PyMOL CGO cylinders between C-alpha atoms (Angstrom):
from pymol import cmd
from pymol.cgo import CYLINDER

trace = [
    CYLINDER, 136.94, -92.02, 137.80, 140.49, -92.32, 139.25, 0.3, 1, 1, 1, 1, 1, 1,
    CYLINDER, 140.49, -92.32, 139.25, 143.05, -90.59, 136.99, 0.3, 1, 1, 1, 1, 1, 1,
    CYLINDER, 143.05, -90.59, 136.99, 146.79, -90.67, 137.06, 0.3, 1, 1, 1, 1, 1, 1,
    CYLINDER, 146.79, -90.67, 137.06, 148.58, -87.54, 135.74, 0.3, 1, 1, 1, 1, 1, 1,
    CYLINDER, 148.58, -87.54, 135.74, 152.35, -87.63, 135.09, 0.3, 1, 1, 1, 1, 1, 1,
    CYLINDER, 152.35, -87.63, 135.09, 154.22, -84.58, 133.87, 0.3, 1, 1, 1, 1, 1, 1,
    CYLINDER, 154.22, -84.58, 133.87, 157.50, -83.11, 135.00, 0.3, 1, 1, 1, 1, 1, 1,
    CYLINDER, 157.50, -83.11, 135.00, 156.04, -79.55, 134.54, 0.3, 1, 1, 1, 1, 1, 1,
    CYLINDER, 156.04, -79.55, 134.54, 154.26, -78.72, 137.81, 0.3, 1, 1, 1, 1, 1, 1,
    CYLINDER, 154.26, -78.72, 137.81, 152.02, -76.17, 136.21, 0.3, 1, 1, 1, 1, 1, 1,
    CYLINDER, 152.02, -76.17, 136.21, 150.68, -78.85, 133.87, 0.3, 1, 1, 1, 1, 1, 1,
    CYLINDER, 150.68, -78.85, 133.87, 150.03, -81.31, 136.73, 0.3, 1, 1, 1, 1, 1, 1,
    CYLINDER, 150.03, -81.31, 136.73, 148.29, -78.63, 138.88, 0.3, 1, 1, 1, 1, 1, 1,
    CYLINDER, 148.29, -78.63, 138.88, 146.15, -77.52, 135.99, 0.3, 1, 1, 1, 1, 1, 1,
    CYLINDER, 146.15, -77.52, 135.99, 145.00, -80.94, 135.08, 0.3, 1, 1, 1, 1, 1, 1,
    CYLINDER, 145.00, -80.94, 135.08, 144.46, -81.91, 138.74, 0.3, 1, 1, 1, 1, 1, 1,
    CYLINDER, 144.46, -81.91, 138.74, 142.18, -78.86, 139.27, 0.3, 1, 1, 1, 1, 1, 1,
    CYLINDER, 142.18, -78.86, 139.27, 140.30, -79.45, 136.02, 0.3, 1, 1, 1, 1, 1, 1,
    CYLINDER, 140.30, -79.45, 136.02, 139.69, -83.19, 136.69, 0.3, 1, 1, 1, 1, 1, 1,
    CYLINDER, 139.69, -83.19, 136.69, 138.83, -82.73, 140.32, 0.3, 1, 1, 1, 1, 1, 1,
    CYLINDER, 138.83, -82.73, 140.32, 136.33, -80.04, 139.40, 0.3, 1, 1, 1, 1, 1, 1,
    CYLINDER, 136.33, -80.04, 139.40, 134.66, -82.66, 137.15, 0.3, 1, 1, 1, 1, 1, 1,
    CYLINDER, 134.66, -82.66, 137.15, 134.50, -85.08, 140.08, 0.3, 1, 1, 1, 1, 1, 1,
    CYLINDER, 134.50, -85.08, 140.08, 137.49, -87.32, 139.30, 0.3, 1, 1, 1, 1, 1, 1,
    CYLINDER, 137.49, -87.32, 139.30, 139.99, -88.48, 141.89, 0.3, 1, 1, 1, 1, 1, 1,
    CYLINDER, 139.99, -88.48, 141.89, 143.47, -87.52, 140.69, 0.3, 1, 1, 1, 1, 1, 1,
    CYLINDER, 143.47, -87.52, 140.69, 146.82, -89.01, 141.57, 0.3, 1, 1, 1, 1, 1, 1,
    CYLINDER, 146.82, -89.01, 141.57, 149.66, -86.78, 140.32, 0.3, 1, 1, 1, 1, 1, 1,
    CYLINDER, 149.66, -86.78, 140.32, 153.47, -87.30, 139.79, 0.3, 1, 1, 1, 1, 1, 1,
    CYLINDER, 153.47, -87.30, 139.79, 156.15, -85.07, 138.43, 0.3, 1, 1, 1, 1, 1, 1,
    CYLINDER, 156.15, -85.07, 138.43, 158.65, -87.85, 138.51, 0.3, 1, 1, 1, 1, 1, 1,
    CYLINDER, 158.65, -87.85, 138.51, 157.78, -90.65, 135.99, 0.3, 1, 1, 1, 1, 1, 1,
    CYLINDER, 157.78, -90.65, 135.99, 159.93, -93.14, 137.94, 0.3, 1, 1, 1, 1, 1, 1,
    CYLINDER, 159.93, -93.14, 137.94, 157.69, -92.68, 140.93, 0.3, 1, 1, 1, 1, 1, 1,
    CYLINDER, 157.69, -92.68, 140.93, 154.62, -93.06, 138.81, 0.3, 1, 1, 1, 1, 1, 1,
    CYLINDER, 154.62, -93.06, 138.81, 155.81, -96.49, 137.57, 0.3, 1, 1, 1, 1, 1, 1,
    CYLINDER, 155.81, -96.49, 137.57, 155.69, -97.77, 141.08, 0.3, 1, 1, 1, 1, 1, 1,
    CYLINDER, 155.69, -97.77, 141.08, 152.06, -96.69, 141.66, 0.3, 1, 1, 1, 1, 1, 1,
    CYLINDER, 152.06, -96.69, 141.66, 150.17, -99.64, 142.99, 0.3, 1, 1, 1, 1, 1, 1,
    CYLINDER, 150.17, -99.64, 142.99, 146.72, -98.36, 143.56, 0.3, 1, 1, 1, 1, 1, 1,
    CYLINDER, 146.72, -98.36, 143.56, 144.10, -98.68, 140.88, 0.3, 1, 1, 1, 1, 1, 1,
    CYLINDER, 144.10, -98.68, 140.88, 143.29, -96.05, 138.35, 0.3, 1, 1, 1, 1, 1, 1,
    CYLINDER, 143.29, -96.05, 138.35, 140.98, -95.86, 135.26, 0.3, 1, 1, 1, 1, 1, 1,
    CYLINDER, 140.98, -95.86, 135.26, 143.04, -93.57, 133.04, 0.3, 1, 1, 1, 1, 1, 1,
    CYLINDER, 143.04, -93.57, 133.04, 146.49, -92.06, 132.84, 0.3, 1, 1, 1, 1, 1, 1,
    CYLINDER, 146.49, -92.06, 132.84, 147.63, -88.85, 131.16, 0.3, 1, 1, 1, 1, 1, 1,
    CYLINDER, 147.63, -88.85, 131.16, 151.37, -88.85, 130.64, 0.3, 1, 1, 1, 1, 1, 1,
    CYLINDER, 151.37, -88.85, 130.64, 153.69, -86.16, 129.07, 0.3, 1, 1, 1, 1, 1, 1,
    CYLINDER, 153.69, -86.16, 129.07, 156.00, -87.50, 126.37, 0.3, 1, 1, 1, 1, 1, 1,
    CYLINDER, 156.00, -87.50, 126.37, 159.17, -85.60, 127.09, 0.3, 1, 1, 1, 1, 1, 1,
    CYLINDER, 159.17, -85.60, 127.09, 160.22, -86.25, 130.69, 0.3, 1, 1, 1, 1, 1, 1,
    CYLINDER, 160.22, -86.25, 130.69, 163.59, -87.02, 132.47, 0.3, 1, 1, 1, 1, 1, 1,
    CYLINDER, 163.59, -87.02, 132.47, 164.62, -90.60, 133.10, 0.3, 1, 1, 1, 1, 1, 1,
    CYLINDER, 164.62, -90.60, 133.10, 162.03, -92.23, 130.92, 0.3, 1, 1, 1, 1, 1, 1,
    CYLINDER, 162.03, -92.23, 130.92, 159.75, -90.81, 128.19, 0.3, 1, 1, 1, 1, 1, 1,
    CYLINDER, 159.75, -90.81, 128.19, 155.91, -90.94, 128.27, 0.3, 1, 1, 1, 1, 1, 1,
    CYLINDER, 155.91, -90.94, 128.27, 155.89, -93.98, 125.76, 0.3, 1, 1, 1, 1, 1, 1,
    CYLINDER, 155.89, -93.98, 125.76, 158.08, -96.04, 127.97, 0.3, 1, 1, 1, 1, 1, 1,
    CYLINDER, 158.08, -96.04, 127.97, 155.98, -95.06, 131.15, 0.3, 1, 1, 1, 1, 1, 1,
    CYLINDER, 155.98, -95.06, 131.15, 152.77, -96.02, 129.46, 0.3, 1, 1, 1, 1, 1, 1,
    CYLINDER, 152.77, -96.02, 129.46, 154.27, -99.37, 128.25, 0.3, 1, 1, 1, 1, 1, 1,
    CYLINDER, 154.27, -99.37, 128.25, 155.26, -100.11, 131.89, 0.3, 1, 1, 1, 1, 1, 1,
    CYLINDER, 155.26, -100.11, 131.89, 151.88, -98.97, 133.24, 0.3, 1, 1, 1, 1, 1, 1,
    CYLINDER, 151.88, -98.97, 133.24, 150.05, -101.16, 130.66, 0.3, 1, 1, 1, 1, 1, 1,
    CYLINDER, 150.05, -101.16, 130.66, 151.71, -104.19, 132.22, 0.3, 1, 1, 1, 1, 1, 1,
    CYLINDER, 151.71, -104.19, 132.22, 150.77, -103.35, 135.79, 0.3, 1, 1, 1, 1, 1, 1,
    CYLINDER, 150.77, -103.35, 135.79, 147.39, -101.62, 135.05, 0.3, 1, 1, 1, 1, 1, 1,
    CYLINDER, 147.39, -101.62, 135.05, 146.16, -103.28, 131.70, 0.3, 1, 1, 1, 1, 1, 1,
    CYLINDER, 146.16, -103.28, 131.70, 142.65, -101.95, 132.02, 0.3, 1, 1, 1, 1, 1, 1,
    CYLINDER, 142.65, -101.95, 132.02, 143.59, -98.31, 132.40, 0.3, 1, 1, 1, 1, 1, 1,
    CYLINDER, 143.59, -98.31, 132.40, 142.99, -95.94, 129.40, 0.3, 1, 1, 1, 1, 1, 1,
    CYLINDER, 142.99, -95.94, 129.40, 146.19, -94.39, 128.27, 0.3, 1, 1, 1, 1, 1, 1,
    CYLINDER, 146.19, -94.39, 128.27, 146.58, -90.77, 126.93, 0.3, 1, 1, 1, 1, 1, 1,
    CYLINDER, 146.58, -90.77, 126.93, 149.78, -89.11, 125.82, 0.3, 1, 1, 1, 1, 1, 1,
    CYLINDER, 149.78, -89.11, 125.82, 150.41, -85.27, 125.99, 0.3, 1, 1, 1, 1, 1, 1,
    CYLINDER, 150.41, -85.27, 125.99, 153.15, -83.88, 123.73, 0.3, 1, 1, 1, 1, 1, 1,
    CYLINDER, 153.15, -83.88, 123.73, 154.56, -80.83, 121.99, 0.3, 1, 1, 1, 1, 1, 1,
    CYLINDER, 154.56, -80.83, 121.99, 156.21, -83.31, 119.60, 0.3, 1, 1, 1, 1, 1, 1,
    CYLINDER, 156.21, -83.31, 119.60, 153.19, -84.95, 117.89, 0.3, 1, 1, 1, 1, 1, 1,
    CYLINDER, 153.19, -84.95, 117.89, 155.38, -85.99, 114.90, 0.3, 1, 1, 1, 1, 1, 1,
    CYLINDER, 155.38, -85.99, 114.90, 158.02, -87.61, 116.93, 0.3, 1, 1, 1, 1, 1, 1,
    CYLINDER, 158.02, -87.61, 116.93, 158.66, -91.25, 115.77, 0.3, 1, 1, 1, 1, 1, 1,
    CYLINDER, 158.66, -91.25, 115.77, 157.99, -92.87, 119.21, 0.3, 1, 1, 1, 1, 1, 1,
    CYLINDER, 157.99, -92.87, 119.21, 154.72, -90.86, 119.52, 0.3, 1, 1, 1, 1, 1, 1,
    CYLINDER, 154.72, -90.86, 119.52, 153.47, -91.94, 116.14, 0.3, 1, 1, 1, 1, 1, 1,
    CYLINDER, 153.47, -91.94, 116.14, 154.43, -95.56, 116.84, 0.3, 1, 1, 1, 1, 1, 1,
    CYLINDER, 154.43, -95.56, 116.84, 152.57, -95.55, 120.15, 0.3, 1, 1, 1, 1, 1, 1,
    CYLINDER, 152.57, -95.55, 120.15, 149.44, -94.10, 118.59, 0.3, 1, 1, 1, 1, 1, 1,
    CYLINDER, 149.44, -94.10, 118.59, 149.54, -96.63, 115.70, 0.3, 1, 1, 1, 1, 1, 1,
    CYLINDER, 149.54, -96.63, 115.70, 150.20, -99.64, 118.01, 0.3, 1, 1, 1, 1, 1, 1,
    CYLINDER, 150.20, -99.64, 118.01, 147.22, -98.92, 120.19, 0.3, 1, 1, 1, 1, 1, 1,
    CYLINDER, 147.22, -98.92, 120.19, 149.37, -98.30, 123.22, 0.3, 1, 1, 1, 1, 1, 1,
    CYLINDER, 149.37, -98.30, 123.22, 147.68, -94.90, 123.57, 0.3, 1, 1, 1, 1, 1, 1,
    CYLINDER, 147.68, -94.90, 123.57, 144.09, -94.16, 123.04, 0.3, 1, 1, 1, 1, 1, 1,
    CYLINDER, 144.09, -94.16, 123.04, 144.60, -90.53, 122.05, 0.3, 1, 1, 1, 1, 1, 1,
    CYLINDER, 144.60, -90.53, 122.05, 147.52, -88.07, 121.71, 0.3, 1, 1, 1, 1, 1, 1,
    CYLINDER, 147.52, -88.07, 121.71, 146.97, -84.55, 122.91, 0.3, 1, 1, 1, 1, 1, 1,
    CYLINDER, 146.97, -84.55, 122.91, 149.16, -81.79, 121.36, 0.3, 1, 1, 1, 1, 1, 1,
    CYLINDER, 149.16, -81.79, 121.36, 150.13, -79.05, 123.80, 0.3, 1, 1, 1, 1, 1, 1,
    CYLINDER, 150.13, -79.05, 123.80, 148.57, -76.65, 124.32, 0.3, 1, 1, 1, 1, 1, 1,
    CYLINDER, 148.57, -76.65, 124.32, 145.60, -79.04, 124.70, 0.3, 1, 1, 1, 1, 1, 1,
    CYLINDER, 145.60, -79.04, 124.70, 141.97, -78.00, 124.86, 0.3, 1, 1, 1, 1, 1, 1,
    CYLINDER, 141.97, -78.00, 124.86, 140.06, -78.60, 128.14, 0.3, 1, 1, 1, 1, 1, 1,
    CYLINDER, 140.06, -78.60, 128.14, 137.13, -79.77, 126.12, 0.3, 1, 1, 1, 1, 1, 1,
    CYLINDER, 137.13, -79.77, 126.12, 139.25, -82.49, 124.43, 0.3, 1, 1, 1, 1, 1, 1,
    CYLINDER, 139.25, -82.49, 124.43, 140.48, -83.81, 127.87, 0.3, 1, 1, 1, 1, 1, 1,
    CYLINDER, 140.48, -83.81, 127.87, 136.93, -83.93, 129.16, 0.3, 1, 1, 1, 1, 1, 1,
    CYLINDER, 136.93, -83.93, 129.16, 135.70, -85.67, 126.04, 0.3, 1, 1, 1, 1, 1, 1,
    CYLINDER, 135.70, -85.67, 126.04, 138.49, -88.32, 126.24, 0.3, 1, 1, 1, 1, 1, 1,
    CYLINDER, 138.49, -88.32, 126.24, 137.20, -89.34, 129.64, 0.3, 1, 1, 1, 1, 1, 1,
    CYLINDER, 137.20, -89.34, 129.64, 133.57, -90.01, 128.71, 0.3, 1, 1, 1, 1, 1, 1,
    CYLINDER, 133.57, -90.01, 128.71, 132.65, -93.61, 129.01, 0.3, 1, 1, 1, 1, 1, 1,
    CYLINDER, 132.65, -93.61, 129.01, 133.38, -95.66, 125.90, 0.3, 1, 1, 1, 1, 1, 1,
]
cmd.load_cgo(trace, "trace")
């Protein structure tokens, strides 16, 4: 599976990249959400942080839904009760919200085939 990871925290990006690659996934990583918006290659899933500079994770996932409608979308946040996060979860924009610190087993489980 090809997975896009977007988080302005380099340590989060590196940790997820290592975990996902160990599980056999191909991982594309960005620490700048505006660069991730321009990603043209195909990917099957995207994990995005919520709180990032320039645009938040909800806006990023909305844009990526337009360009990559088949990709599964996951949001990572320390602000799980934030209005925008709740709205994204209820609207179906995101498949699942992961509250930081997330558990590795939850990330792995999210990527199992539907």
